[in-house]
Residue frames relative to the residue before (quaternion, step in Angstrom):
aa qw qx qy qz dx dy dz
M 1.0000 0.0000 0.0000 0.0000 0.00 0.00 0.00
N 0.4954 -0.6722 0.4573 0.3059 3.55 -1.09 0.57
N 0.7257 -0.4676 0.3061 0.4012 3.56 -1.32 -0.08
E 0.4792 0.6623 -0.4546 0.3538 3.59 1.21 -0.15
Q 0.5316 -0.6269 0.4609 0.3345 3.54 -1.10 0.70
S 0.3223 -0.7554 0.5437 0.1727 3.57 -0.83 1.00
K 0.2667 -0.7316 0.6069 0.1591 3.51 -1.26 0.55
K 0.3875 -0.7164 0.5344 0.2260 3.53 -0.98 0.87
I 0.0046 0.7817 -0.6232 0.0231 3.56 -0.98 0.96
S 0.3252 -0.7115 0.5814 0.2235 3.53 -1.29 0.20
I 0.0051 -0.7939 0.6075 -0.0240 3.58 -0.91 0.95
Q 0.3034 -0.7124 0.5942 0.2174 3.52 -1.31 0.26
L 0.1076 -0.7945 0.5971 0.0240 3.55 -0.95 0.95
S 0.5427 -0.5719 0.4830 0.3809 3.52 -1.19 0.48
P 0.6277 -0.5416 0.3846 0.4058 3.61 -1.11 0.51
E 0.6370 0.5384 -0.3261 0.4449 3.59 1.02 -0.79
N 0.6879 0.4667 -0.2860 0.4767 3.59 0.89 -0.91
L 0.6279 0.5267 -0.3347 0.4650 3.58 1.03 -0.72
F 0.6357 0.5218 -0.3239 0.4677 3.58 0.99 -0.82
K 0.6690 0.4945 -0.2973 0.4685 3.59 0.91 -0.94
L 0.6509 0.5224 -0.3082 0.4565 3.56 0.97 -0.86
N 0.6673 0.4903 -0.2956 0.4763 3.59 0.91 -0.89
T 0.6380 0.5302 -0.3212 0.4567 3.58 1.00 -0.84
L 0.6660 0.4980 -0.2922 0.4724 3.57 0.91 -0.95
S 0.6386 0.5395 -0.3135 0.4505 3.55 0.99 -0.86
K 0.6987 0.4622 -0.2724 0.4733 3.58 0.87 -0.93
Q 0.6469 0.5357 -0.3204 0.4381 3.60 0.96 -0.86
N 0.7850 0.3249 -0.1530 0.5047 3.56 1.00 -0.82
S 0.3582 -0.7529 0.4733 0.2843 3.58 1.32 0.04
V 0.4580 0.6468 -0.4529 0.4085 3.53 0.94 1.03
D 0.5340 -0.6350 0.4592 0.3173 3.55 -1.03 0.82
L 0.6127 -0.5752 0.4032 0.3623 3.57 -1.09 0.73
S 0.6608 0.5325 -0.3180 0.4227 3.57 0.91 -0.88
V 0.6060 0.5474 -0.3541 0.4557 3.60 1.11 -0.62
I 0.6685 0.4949 -0.2934 0.4712 3.58 0.94 -0.91
V 0.6684 0.4915 -0.2998 0.4710 3.58 0.88 -0.94
N 0.6532 0.5174 -0.3162 0.4535 3.59 0.92 -0.87
E 0.6606 0.4990 -0.3063 0.4699 3.59 0.96 -0.85
A 0.6672 0.4992 -0.2986 0.4653 3.58 0.91 -0.92
L 0.6595 0.5019 -0.3044 0.4695 3.57 0.97 -0.84
S 0.6277 0.5350 -0.3344 0.4560 3.60 1.01 -0.74
V 0.6476 0.5069 -0.3141 0.4743 3.58 0.95 -0.87
Y 0.6608 0.5118 -0.3008 0.4593 3.58 0.90 -0.94
L 0.6973 0.4715 -0.2775 0.4630 3.59 0.84 -0.96
D 0.6209 0.5370 -0.3435 0.4563 3.60 1.04 -0.70
Q 0.6528 0.4955 -0.3110 0.4813 3.58 1.10 -0.66
K 0.7252 0.4439 -0.2384 0.4692 3.58 0.97 -0.85
I 0.7933 0.1365 -0.0367 0.5922 3.58 1.04 -0.81
P 0.2067 -0.7968 0.5536 0.1262 3.59 0.01 1.23
T 0.2397 -0.7818 0.5622 0.1237 3.56 -0.89 0.92
I 0.3488 -0.6949 0.5849 0.2309 3.53 -1.29 0.38
S 0.3946 -0.7158 0.5193 0.2495 3.55 -0.76 1.00
K 0.6949 -0.4761 0.3387 0.4192 3.57 -1.28 0.24
E 0.6864 0.4770 -0.2824 0.4707 3.59 1.10 -0.62
D 0.5755 0.6451 -0.3698 0.3405 3.59 1.07 -0.63
P 0.6206 0.5491 -0.3920 0.3996 3.69 0.82 -0.67
I 0.6410 0.5145 -0.3281 0.4655 3.60 1.00 -0.75
V 0.6405 0.5157 -0.3176 0.4721 3.57 0.98 -0.85
H 0.6743 0.4873 -0.2910 0.4724 3.58 0.94 -0.90
F 0.6239 0.5369 -0.3315 0.4611 3.57 1.04 -0.77
A 0.6585 0.5023 -0.3051 0.4701 3.58 0.91 -0.89
A 0.6524 0.4989 -0.3121 0.4776 3.59 0.96 -0.81
S 0.6323 0.5370 -0.3217 0.4565 3.57 1.05 -0.79
I 0.6449 0.5115 -0.3172 0.4710 3.56 0.95 -0.87
K 0.6562 0.5112 -0.3131 0.4583 3.56 0.94 -0.89
E 0.7137 0.4667 -0.2580 0.4542 3.58 0.89 -0.93
F 0.8223 0.2388 -0.0863 0.5093 3.58 0.89 -0.96
D 0.1906 0.8326 -0.5035 0.1299 3.58 1.17 0.50
D 0.6667 0.5033 -0.3095 0.4544 3.61 0.86 -0.91
L 0.6546 0.5065 -0.3111 0.4670 3.56 0.95 -0.85
Y 0.6510 0.5138 -0.3217 0.4567 3.60 0.90 -0.85
K 0.6419 0.5205 -0.3239 0.4606 3.58 1.03 -0.78
K 0.6488 0.5135 -0.3104 0.4679 3.59 1.04 -0.78
L 0.6826 0.5027 -0.2840 0.4479 3.57 1.03 -0.79
T 0.6785 0.4964 -0.3066 0.4464 3.62 1.11 -0.47
């Protein structure tokens, strides 16, 4: 896990998923929360694409290039 402060939550898992999670945790000597956090991050990244801190500048530059004439008309 990274340096961000973690929050404790409570979830319910099917017996099958809990068994798989515990097995994976023991096989890799990794805490359950690390596995769940990694799996959740992958799932959320697929469902909700994020923009990195650098991307807004890249998108802004592309926007200026694409809509330069329109921006000039609006100013």
